[in-house]
N, C-alpha and C positions, 0 to 999 in steps of 0.2 A: 504494500500500500504506500503510495507516493507521499501522502501527508505524514505518515509515520516516519518514513526515512528522512524526510526534510526536517521534521521536528527533532529527531535524534541528532542529526548533524548540526542543526542550529544551536541546540542546547550545549553540545560539546564545545563548539566554537565560542559560544558566549561565555562559558565557564573559563576557558583558557584566556580569553581577552580580559575577563573580569580580574583574574589574578595578575595578568600582566599590567593592567592599567593601575591597579592599586597595590603594586608590589611593595612600596614603602610603608603601606598602612595595613599589612596583612594581620597584624595583631588586633586590629579594631573589630569589634563585634559586628559593625555594619557590613563589612566585607564577607565575613563568614555566614551571616544571616542570609545575605543575597545569594551566596554560593550554595547554601543548603537548599534554597528554594529551587534553584536550577537542578540540583541533584534529585530533589523530590520529583520534579517533572520528568527527569530521565528515568527514574524508577517506574513511573507510570507508563512511560513509553515501552520499557522492557516488559512490563506486565502485559500490555496490549500485544506486543510482538509474540510472546510465548503462548497467548491464549487465542486460539482461532475463533472462538465465539465472539470475543471482543473485537477482533480484527474485521469481522464481517458486519458489525453494527454501523449503520449509516449515520446515526446521530453522534456516535462516538467519533467517527471520522470527521464530521463537521466541526465538533468541538476541538478536536485535535488540530485541525487546519487553522482555526483561530488562534490557538495557543502557539502553533508554529510561526504564524505571521507575527505575533507579539514578540516571540523570542528573536525573530529575524530583525525586527525593529530595534530591539535591545542590542543585538550584534552590531548593527550599523552605528548606533549611538556610541558603543564602546570603541569601535574602530576610529570614529572621529575623536573620541577622548584620547586614544593612544597617539594619534597624529598630533593633536594639540599638545600633549604632554611632552612629545619629542621637540617641540618648538618652545624655547625658553620664554618667548613673548607671551604665551598663553598658559604656562605652567602654573602660575599663581592662581589664576581663576579656577582651574580644575581641582586645586587643593581644597577649595572650599566645599567640594562635594562631600567630603568626609567630616565636615564640621556641622554646625547647627543649621545653616541654610543650604539644604540639599536641592540640587537642580530639580525643578518641578517636573520636567519631562521624564527624567530618569525615574523618579518616584512613581509618576503616573503609569509608566510602562510596567514596573514591577507589581503595582497594585492591580493593574488590569490582568497581568499574568496570574496573580493569586486568585482573582475572581474566576477567570476562565478555567484554571486548574481545579478549583472547588466544584464548578459546574461539571467538568469532565469526570471528576471522582464520583459525583452523585450519579451521573449517567452510567458509569462503570458499575457502581453498586447496584443500580436498578437492573442492568443487563445481567449481572452475576446472579442476583436474586432470582430473576426469571429463569436463567439457565439452571440454577440449582433446583428450582421447582420442577423444571422439565426433567432434569436428571433424577430427581426424587421419584417422579412418576415412572420413569423408565426403570429405575432401580427397584421400585415396588413390583413392577411387572416382571423384571428379570430375576428378582430374588427367589421365587419358587424354582425357576430354571437352574439358577446357580446352586441353590440348596439341593435340588435333585441331583445335579452333577456331582457335588461333593459327597452326597450320601451314596451315590453309585460307586464312586471311587473307594470310599471307606468300606462299603460292604464287600467290594472286590478284594481289597487288601486284607480284610479279616477272614474271608471265606476259607474254610478248610474242607468241610463236607456238608452236604445238604441232608439233615436228619430225615427229611421226607423220603429221600431215596433209600436211606439206610433202613427205614421202617418197611418200605416196600420189599426190599431184599430179604428182610427178616420174615415177612409174611410168606414170601415165595419159598424160603428154606424150611419153615416150620409148618406151613399149611395154614389155612384159614381157621379162625376160632369156631368151635362147635356152637351151634345155636343154643342160646339160653345159658351159656357158661359165663362166669366172671361177673354177671349182673348183681349177684348177692352183695358184692363189696360196697355197692352204692348205698346199701341199707344198713351198713354196720355203724356202730356208735363212733368208732375211730374216724371213719370217713366223714361222718356228719359233723363231728367236732372240728375236723380239719377244714371243712367247707364253710361252716357257719360261725366259727369263733376265731379270734386272732391268735391262734396257736402258731408256734414257730414252723411246724411242718409235719408231714406224715412219713413214717418209715415202715415200709413193708418188707419183711424178711421171710426167707424160706430156704430149704435145702436145694441141692441141684436137681434139675429135671422136673420140678413140680409146677411148671407153667408160669414162672415169674415174667418172662418176656412177653408171653401172650397177654398176661394181665396188664403189663405196661402198654402194649399196643391198644388194648381195650380202653384203658384210662385216657390215653391221648385222644382217641377217636371220640369218646364220650364228652370230654372237655371241649373239643373242637365243635361238636354239635351244640354245646351249651352257649358258646360265645358267638355263634352265627348271628348275622343281622347287625343292626346299628347298636353296637355296644363298645365300651372302652376296654373290655376284657380281651386278653390274648393268651395263647397257649404256646409254650416253647418246650422242647424236649430233646433228649439225647440218649442214644443207645451205645453204651460202652462195649468195646470189643478188645479183649486181651490179646488177640492174635493180630491186631492191626495197630501199628504205631500212631496212625492218624486218628485213633479213637480210644486211646487208653491212658490219657494223661489230663491233668487239670487244665493246662493252658488251652489245649485243643477243645475241651468241653466248653470252657468259657467263651472261646472264640465262636463256637457254633451257636451258643445261646445268644451272644451279642448280635451275631449275624441275623438270627431269626427275629429278634426284637427290631433290628433295623429294617428288615424286610416287611414286617407287619406294620410298624409305625416309623416311617422314614425320619420324622422329625427328631426321634430319640437318638439317632446316630450322631447328632451334634455333640453328645457327651463323649464321643471317642476322639474329638478333635484335639483335646489337650495331650493325647498320647501320640500325636503325629509329629514326627521330627524330620528335619531336613538333613539328608546325608549326601554330601557331594552334589547338591543341587536337586536331588530327588527326594520326594516325600516318602517316608517310611513309617509304618505303624508299629509302635512298640508292643511286643508280645511278652514282655515280662509279666510274671504272674501277678505282681503288685499292680501294674498298670491295668491289666485285664480286670482285676477285682474292682479297682476304682471305677472303671468304665461301666461294668455290669451293675454295680450298686447304684451309681448315679442314674443310670437309665431306668432301673426298676423303681427307684424312689422318686423319679420325676412325677410331679402331680398329674401330668397329662398321660402318664403311662397307664393309669387305670389298674385294674386287678390283673396280675400276671400269674398264670398257672405254669408251673415248671415241673416236668417229669424227667428224672434221670434214672435210667435202667442199667443195672449191672455195675454199680459202684465198686463191687468187689473185684472187678476185672480192671479197674484203674490202677496205675502204678503208685509209687510212694507219694506222689503229689496229691493223692486223694484227700489227705488231711488239709491241705491248703484250699482245696475246693470246698470242703465242709466249712472251714473257717470263713470263707467268702460268703457262703449261703447264710451262715449264722450272723454275718455282719450286716445283713439287710434288716433295717429296723421297721420298715413300713408294714402294717398288717395286710396291705393289699398284695403282698408277695406270698404265694402259696406253693411251696415246693413239696414234691413227693419223691422219695428215694426208694428204689426197689433193689434189693441185693440179698446175697447170702449173709449170714451173721458175720459181722466184721470184728477186727481185733479190738482189744480192750480200750485202746486210746480213742479210736473212732466211735466205739460204742458209748464211751463217756461223753464225747463231744455231742453226740446225737441224743443224749439222755432227755433233753427237753422236747424232742419230737414225740408225737403220738405214735406208738408202735403197734403194728398189726402183724402177728406171727402166723403165717399161713399153715405151717405144718404142726402147730400145737393148738393155738387158740381157735382155729377155723378148720380143723381137720375134716369135720363132717362136710362142710361146704366144698372143700377141695376134692373130697371123694365123689361128691355129686357131680362136680365138673368133670372129673376123670371118667366117671361112668358115661356121661354124655359124649365125651371125646372118644371113648372106646366104641360106643355105639355108632358113631359117625365113621370111624375107621373100619369097623366090621362091615358096615353097610357098603363102603367103597370096595372092600374085598369081595363081598357077595355080588355086587354088580358086575365085577370083572370075572368072577368064577362061578356065578350062579349057585351060591350056597343055599342049602335047605335051612328052614327056620331052626331046626334042632342044632345044626352045626353052628349057626350064628350065635345061638344061646350058649353053646359050649365055648366058642371063642371068647364071648363076652366074659364068662365066668373065669376062664383061664387067665385072660388078660388082667382082670381085676385082682386075682390072687397073686400073680407072679410079678406084676409091675411094681409092687411095693410102694404104691402111691406116686409113681413118677410118670409123667406124660412122655418123657423121652423114651422110656422102655417100650411103651406102647407103639411109638412111631418106629423104633428100630425093629420090633417084633413084626409089625405089619409089613415093613419093608422086606424082611426075610421071607414072608409068606406070599409076596406079590407074584413071584414066578413059580410058585409051587403048584403041581398038578392037584386036582380036586381029591384024588384018591390018597394023596400023600399029605394032605393038610393036617390031619390029626396026628400022624407020625411026626411031622416036623414040629407041630405045636408041642407035643410031649417032650421033644428034645430041647426046647427053649428053656434056658435056665432062668431062675428068678433074679430080679434086681439088675441094676446097671452093671455092677462089677461082674456078675455072672455072664452077661452078654459079652463084655469085653474079654473075660477069660476065654470064652468059647472062640472068639475071633482070633486071639493070639495062638491058641492051641491048633487052630486050623491052618496056620501058616506053614508052608513047605519048609522043612528043616534046611534044605539046600539054599533057600532064599532068605533065611532068618537074618543073616548078617547084613544083607543089602536092605531088607525091610527095616532093621534097627537103625541103619544109617539114615534112611529116608525119614523115619519117624523123628529121629533126633534133629534133623535139619528143619522139618516142618514145625516142630514144637519150639525150636530155639532161635530160628532166624528172626532178625529184627524187622523184616519186611515180608509181606505176603509173596509167596513164590508161585509162579506159573509152572506148568509142566516143563516148559522149555528152560526156565531158570533153574529148576531143581535138577534137571538133566545135566545142565552145564556145570552147576556147582558141585554135584556129586561125581562128575566126570564119567557118566554112564557111557559105556562102549557097546557097539553092536556085537551080536554073536553071529554064528554061522547061519542061524535060522531067523533071527529077529533084528530089526533095526534098533537104534538107540531109543527111539520114541516108543516102539513096541515093548522094549524091555522096561521102560519107565511105567508104562500103562499096566503092565503085568504086576509090577511091584505095588502099585496103587490098589490094584484089584485084590492082592494078597491081604491088604489091610482091612478089607471088608467094610464094616460099619464104622470103623474108626475115622476114616477120612471121607471127605466129600469134595466134589469139584464144582466150582461156581463159574458160570460163563456159558458161552455158546457151545453146544455139543460138537464134538469132533474138532474143536479148536485147541491148538497147543498153548494158547494164551489163557486157558482156563486156570483159575487159581486153586491151589491145593490147600484145603483147610481141615482142621479137626472138626468133627461133626458137632462137638459140644465142648464147653470148658471142662466138663467132668471127665472127658477123655484124658486131658492133660493132667488132671488131678490123679487119675488112676495110674497113668504111666509113670508119674513121679511119686508113686506111693512110697511112704517111708519104711514100711515093714517088709521084711524079706518073705519070699514065697518058698514054701516047701517044695513046690513043683519046679524042677530045674528048667523046664521049658518057659514057664512064666517068669522065673527069676532072670533068665537071660534077656528078657524084654522089659525089665524094670530099670528105670533110668534115674539118675541123680542130676540135679540141675547144674551143679558146678562141673561135673564130669561131662555133661552134654555141651556146655559152653567150651570146655577144654577141647572137645572133639572139633567144634567149629573153629576154634582158634588155631588148632593144628592144621585143619583144612585150609584156612586162610594163609598160614605160613607155607604150606605146600605150594599154593598158588603163587605167593610172592617169590619163593625160591626158584620158580620156573623162569624168572626174568632176571637178567643180569643188570642191576642198577650200578651206574658209575658214580664214583665219589664226586660230590659237588656238582652234579648235573641234574637240576630240578626238572629239566625238560623231559627226562626219562619217565617221570611220573605220568605226564600226559600221554606219552606214547604207550605206556603200559595200560593206562585207563582205557584207551581206545581199542584195546584188543578184545573187549567183550564184557559180558556181565560178570564172569568169574573175577576178573581183575578189579572191576568197580566194587564188588562186594568185599573183596579182601582188603582193599584200601580203606573203605568207609567203615567197615564193621569189625575189623580185627581188634582194634583197641578196646571196644566195648565187650567183646567176647573174652578178651584177656582179663579185664577187670571182673566180669561176672563169674569167671572160673575160680576166683579167689585163690586160696593157697594151692589149689591143684595146678596152677600155672607154673609152679616152680620147675616142673619137668621140662618146660619149653623156654625157660629164660634165656639160655645160651643161644638157642636157635633164633630168638627174637631180637637180640642185641644188634645185629647188622642192619635191621630194618627200622630202627628208631628214627634215623635221619630221613630216609625216604618217606616215612609216615608223617614227619613234621612238615615236609614240603607238600604232601598230599592233603593236609588239613586245611579246612576252610576257616578255622578259627584264627583271629588276629593275634591272639596272645601265644601262639605256638612259635617258638624261636629255637634255632639250632645254637645252643649255648657252647658247643665245643667241649662239653664235659658230660660224662656218663651220668653223674649224680644229678646234675641240673636237668638233663633231658629226661631222665627217669622220673624226676619229680613232677614234671609238667604232664606226663602221661598218667601218673597216679596208679600204675600197675604195681601193687604192693610187692609181689615176689621180685620184680626187677629192682625196685627200690631197696629191698633187703639185700639183694645180691650186690648192689653197689655199696651199701653200707658195710658189708662184710669185707670189702677190699679198700680200706682207708688209705693205703700207701699210694694208690693211683689217683687220688682225688685232687692232688695239688698241681698236676702237670699243666693243665690247660685252662686254668682259671685266672691266672695273674693278669690283671688289667683288662680282661675281656668282659666280665660280667658286670663291671661297674658297681660292685658291692652287692649285687643281687644274689641272695643265697638260695639254696634249695627250699628253705622254709618259705621265702617270699614266693617262689614259683608255685609250690604246692598250695599255698593260701590263695594265690591269684587264680589257680585252676580249680579251686573249690573242692579239693580232695582232703576231707577231714581225716580219714584213716592214714593217708600218707603223711600229713602233718604230725599225727601222733607217733607214727613209726620213726620219723626224724627226731622228734623230741625225746623218745625213749633212748635213742643212741647219742643224745646231745653231748654227753661227756667224752665221747670218743671222736667228736668232730672238732675241727679247728675253732678257736675262740671267736673268730670273725664270723662264724656261722651260728652264733648263739641265738636264743630267742629274742634278744634285744638288739641284734645286729641291724644296722641301718644301711640302706642302699644309697645310690647317688642323690636321691631326693630327700634323704634324711628319714625315710619311712621304715618302720619296723615291720615284721610279718603281720603284726596285729593291725597296723594301719591298712595293709593290703587286704586282709581278711574282712575288715569292717565294712568294706564297700561291696562285698559279694553277698549273694542271696542266702546260701546255706549258713547255718549257725555253727555247724560242727567244727570248722576250723577255729573260729573265735573261742568256742568252748574249750577246745584242746589247748590252745595257747594260754588261756587264762588258767587252766588247770595246772600248767607248768610255770605259773607265776610270771607271765608276761606283764610288763608294766603298762597299764592303760594310759598313763599320763605323760609318756615321752612325746615331745613335739617333733614334727618334721621341720624341714627348712622354712616352711611358711608359718611355723608355730602351731600347726594343727595337731591335736591329739587324735587318738583313735575314735574318741567320742565325736569330735568334729566331723570325721570322715563318715561315721555311721549316720549322723544326722543329715549330712549333705546328701547321702544316698537314700535317706528316708527308710531305714531299716529299723523298725520299732523293736523287734525282738533282740537285735544286736545291741541297741541302745540300752535295753533292760539288762542284758548280760554285763555290759561294761559298767553301768551304774552299780550293779550288785558287786562288781569286783573292785569298787573304790575309785572309779573315774571321777575326776574333779568336774562337777557339773557347771562351774562358772569359769573354767579355764579360758584364757584369751589367747588368740593367735597374734601374729606380729602387727595386725591392723586393729587389735583390740576387740575382735569379734568373739563372742562366746558361742557355745553350741545353741543356746536359745536364740541368739541373733540369727544364726544360719537356719534354724527351724522356721523362724518367721520370714526369712528372706529366701527360702528354698526355691520358690517359684521363680524369683529373679535370677538366682544362680543357675538353675537348670536351664532356663532360657538362654542365658548368656553363654554357658558352656556347651549346651547341646544344639545351639543354632536352630532352635525349634520353638514349639509352643510350651507354655508354662504348664507346670504340674498342678494338680488340685491342692487344696489346703491339707497340711500335714498335721492334723489334729492329734493322732495318737502320740507321735514323737513330742510335740509341744507339751501335751499333758504330762508325759513322763518327766520331762525336764523341770516343769513347774512343781510337780509333786516331790521331785528330788531336792528342791530348795534352790533352784537357779535364781540368781539375782535378776529380777525382772526389769530393773531400772538401769542396769549396767549397759552403757553404750559403747560404740567403737571409738576409734581415734577422732572421729568427727562429732562425737556425742550423739550419734543416731542410735536410738533405742529400738527394741522390738516393737514398741507401740507406734513409733514413727513409721516403721515399715508396714505394719498392719493397716494403718490408716491410709497410707499412700497406695497400698495394693487393694484397698477397699474390701478387706477380708473381715466380714462381720464376725465370723466365728472366732478368729484370732483376736480381734479387738475385744470381744466379750470375755474371752479366756484371760487375756492379759489384765484387763481392768478388774476382773474378779480376783486375780491373784495379787492385786495391789500395785499395778503399774501406775506411775505418777503421770497424770495427764498434763502437768505443768512444767515438766523438765524440758529445757531448751537444748538444741544441738549447737554445733559450731557456728552456724549462721544466725543463731538466736531465735530459731523457729521451734515451736512446740508441736506436738503430734497433730492437733486439729488444724494447724496451718496447711497440712498436706492433704486436706480433704479434696482439693481440686486436682490432686494426683500429679504425676510427673509424665504425662503422656501427650502425644500428638495423635490425633485421629486422622486416619487416611486409609485408602485401600491399597492393596499391593500394586495394582496397575499404576496408581498415582505415584507411589514411591519409586517404581521402576522408571517412570517418565522423569521425575524430578532428579533421580540419581544419574540418569543418562545426560540430562541437559547441562551443557557447559555454562549456560547463563543463569543456572538456577540460583536463586537467592538463598536457598537452603542447602547448598552443596556440602556444608559442614555437618549436615545431619548424619552422614556416613563417614567416609574417610575424606578429609579435606582435599579438594582438587582432583580426586580420583574416583571414578565410578566403582561401585562395590558389586562385583559379579555375584557375590553370595545372595544379594537381595534382588539384583536385576534379573538373574536367571532362576530364582527360586520357583519351584513348581509346587505351590501350596493351594489349599482350598480357597475358593472365592468367598469372601466374607468381609466384614469391617472389623478391624482390630485396632487396639491401642498399640503404639510402638513406643517403647519406653527407653530412655537413656539413663545416664548416670545420675547420682544424687547432686543436687545443688540447692540453692535456696528455694523456698516454697513459692517464689514468684515466677519461677520458670527459667532462671539463669543457670543453665546446665553446663556441665563440663564437656569438653570435646574429646574426640578420639575414643569413644566408648562403644560397647557392644549393645545390641538391641534384642528385645524379646517381644513376643506377640501375645496380647491378652484380648480375649473376645470382648467386644464393646458392651453387648447387651447385659452380660453378667455384672460388669462393673457398675453400670448405671443403676441397675436395680438395687444392688447392695449398698450404694452410697447413702441412700436415705436412712438406712438402719444405723449407720455409723454415727450420724448426728444424734439419733435417739439414744444410742449407747452412752455418749458423752453427757447428754442432757440428763439422763436418768441417774448418772453418777455425780451430778451436781457440778459438772465442769462449767467454767465460764466460756460461753460460746463467743464472747467478745474479747477473748484473751489476746493480749498484744505482744508482739515480738520486741526485740531490743530497739527497733526504730519505730515502734508504735503500730506496725502492720497487724491487722486482724485477719482471721481466716477468710472473712468475706472480702477483704482487700486482696488477698492472694488470688481469689477467683478473678479479680479484675485484670491481673497480670497474665493469666493463662490464656493461651490462644487455642482453645478447643471447645467443643460443645459440652464437654464434661464440666467445664467451669460454670456454664449457665445452669446445669442441673444442680451442681454443688451450691451455687449462690441461692437458687430457689429453695433448696432444702434448709439452708441456714436462715433465710428470711422467714420461711414458714415456721421455723423453730423459735423465732422471736428475737433474733440478733438486732442490735442497734444499727440502723442503716446510716446514721449520721456520725458515727465514731470517727475521730480525726487522728491521723498519725503525727509524728514529730514535726512534720512540715505543715501541719494544719489541713492536709488534704483528706477529704472524705472519699468514700467509695465512688460517689458520683463524679468527683473531680477525676479520679483515676480512670473510670470507665470512659469518660469523654476524651481524655488525653490519649487513651489506648484505642479509641475509635471502636468501641464495642457496642454496636447498636442495640443488640438484644439485651445486654446487661443494663444499658442506660434506660431502656424501656421498662425493664424489670424493677430497677431501683425506683424509678418515678412512680410506678404502680404501687410500691410499698411506702410511698410518702417521703422519699429522699428530699432534703431541703436544698432547693436550687439556689438559694441566696446565702448559703453558708460560706464564709470567707476563710481562705487559708492564710498563712502568715504573710503572704505578699498582697493580701487584700483581694485576691481573685476568687470569684464565685463560680460554681458550675454553670450558672446562666451565662456568665461572661464567656466562658470557654465554648458553650454551645453556640453562641452568636458567631463564633469564628469557624464553626463546622457546619456548613450547609447540609451535610448528610443527616444531621440530627433535627433539622427544622420540622420534618414530617413527624418525628417522634413527639415533638411538642405541639404540633398542629398550630403553628403560628406563622405569620407572614413577616418576614424581615426584609427590609429594603437594603439594596446594595450600599446606598449612601451611609446607612446606619452601621454597616459592617466596617466601612472605611473609617 
């Protein structure tokens, strides 16, 4: 636009000429005042140039042309002044310009420029307001689309398995429920109590094979029928499977439950946003069990979630993380969450945790009803057999009676027995029926006895692999892993199929018939229990096919070593790993699973230690874990794998420990590595041999960062390493190079259990680091710290850790080196829960920080509100007036290229004074705007209820309401409204006599000026210079509409 370019050029030239003309008088206020007016005009031009909306406005262009003409006239006048100044004959007359009698033309031009600039600013304000309105409309229309996009991405990131598909597969495998069965449970007192009262949950237990999974399917279907139609209720469920790693642990279960809630009620998925992090420019969802628990609890407790029915089947098939899942379910406080757990009887610890659940025992308390269901199921299966074989009524009656007597109350026995009779001729049915043994173990014994002795060894290897492998194996995978070779008469595939056939009812195949991709599975979890039976068999045939878990894992570990030994790995050549991996499934499984089989084989692995040592380095290179490092030392490498026999082997050879550790490990000891790798047993093994190890490897040894093994263990999830170190008298109060103790590290990582252990061991609860920060300070600021260090979204409030520290006697008023206390942080973060907790434990709401500001002064926060797209645009723009928001004079690719959900967030910088004068060169975090705005109002109420002075003044007389006048965000308007509604004095004056209205007008805050006037702010209140807000408003045409007055231009002059 021509007028814009002309205006910019004229303003730059006029400024240069102004300085040149009045060079001898640069110290005079007159020169700098006029120069600042030209700079203000240049800033307006820059703003118009950067904003395409303003550049297209015709009225703005006309105003801009008039301003440009005025500046051109000034330029001409200054050129004449310069020429006269060079002529000594006229020099004296121009000196008078800086005196009392200023040339009328010069003053008239600058006054006219001021009026035109004010009119231009008013027009820009109107155009911007209209554009913002239009953008608001567009944003409201786009918000559902953006929310849907974010929700879709989060659901995709969280997805592990669709429980609907798992339920369908279970129905296909077990058959449909017999008509009339399971319905009795809906009429039991336990179910009624669970449904109609706010009890913690319902726990249904029963032995193997009595129809628990069918009961689970029935309950999910009934609950889904209940919530059909326009209702806020929803049903989520999960079917655990001990034979599938994707369905046998707590993180996977929680991910599936979160995914279902997000699918049923997309708006709830927003609770997962705080767990999204940016990793190398890509957004990643955190699957830590702590993060998943937070997300799940916050989704379920959302008021809009309604009643959530949750059914978890087969908790007994979940691994050791099942306790964390139970703790998560128990952590839900809303009575609208109604969980049902179906399982076998659990261990004492889990039974104690679930003691508050209403318990329903299928095989004892409701034996009669279970037998009725079993009779109906038998009748259904007999009818199916009769339809296929045309059985007479008498034979059907005999089958029914035999099944009832020999099944021993298990549905699974009936299914297996019916399967045996399916291909039996009618004349042989009674003979085959009489040969069927009673009970599940009888069926399994019969299958094992029927195995051909010549194939027994191969069948045993197959069963070992199927039971012990960490992933489901297809026929092709099992054939490859076992190294099945063809015979003279059979291909390798035919040999494998014959072995599976030998296993009879123990194994089943899932997938398309005649497909080698069909998955081999145990027919039921009870088969695994039977094959791993602890007691010996008197029958030698059966004893040969009895397995022990550690020995089974040892066989798999040996098999993996056989595969690894078939390839020649070269020293220091990591590329060999990729070549080996590409050779096929055998190589992939050996590289990925050997370490776990070695650990699970326990002490049995001692026989394979020497064979495994050459492969420690190749396995380090093959690992996807970031903390796997080739330390160049057997002891260090053994510690990071955590294979106890290998560690003990290294410990038995102390003379060879010192050769390759000098200067290479930078002080990192095996204890550091074992603690980092979360191997509690390895830590204990090292501690037991501590007196035989070098002194520099002691429990108190520090690495290059000054951290002890306890520091390292405190940031990891399991507590076993911390407990082991504390048992061996590790000092919890040793600081690292930053002054952090282990308690600081545990609080930083939000591990409440580790915090409890450290406090019990005597950790100093008010220890300060080099910056004066206590653990309580970090607990209050953990959201800020996680955001700054994780380059992602903030974490939720850390209430458990904060409560533990307060209960342990932490000094609630101890601040850091800048005097910032936990209460300052809680108010700035708008954390209502933390604010209430801290005030309840005696936090002083009148303590001032280094800048003289008290906690309530930070009610306006320390944030700038914007969208990611706007930040990217500002960060890219070389002319941006906010270039120092990121790294000065350099675009920040971390934020320019960040791939994060579309929403509106607060972007926070470092601490500064409460008026918004923040430090530079700091990192940023993202906090969702809606949450902060809602909680802000409650913070004011917290202070008011505690008797705090809402008009409290800082060292320079600034009040919390005045701080809102300085902040440049929408948050300040909300905070000001909350304070005014709470009854603060709108006319309080600071040390300069300025009221809030003075400051709002000077800062050009139209909304705040309007708000203050609505609450009766005195427009005639004078400051110490005798200036009133009304005087200032007269010089700001943009506020005339606020006052609804007409002011003539002559009056302004």
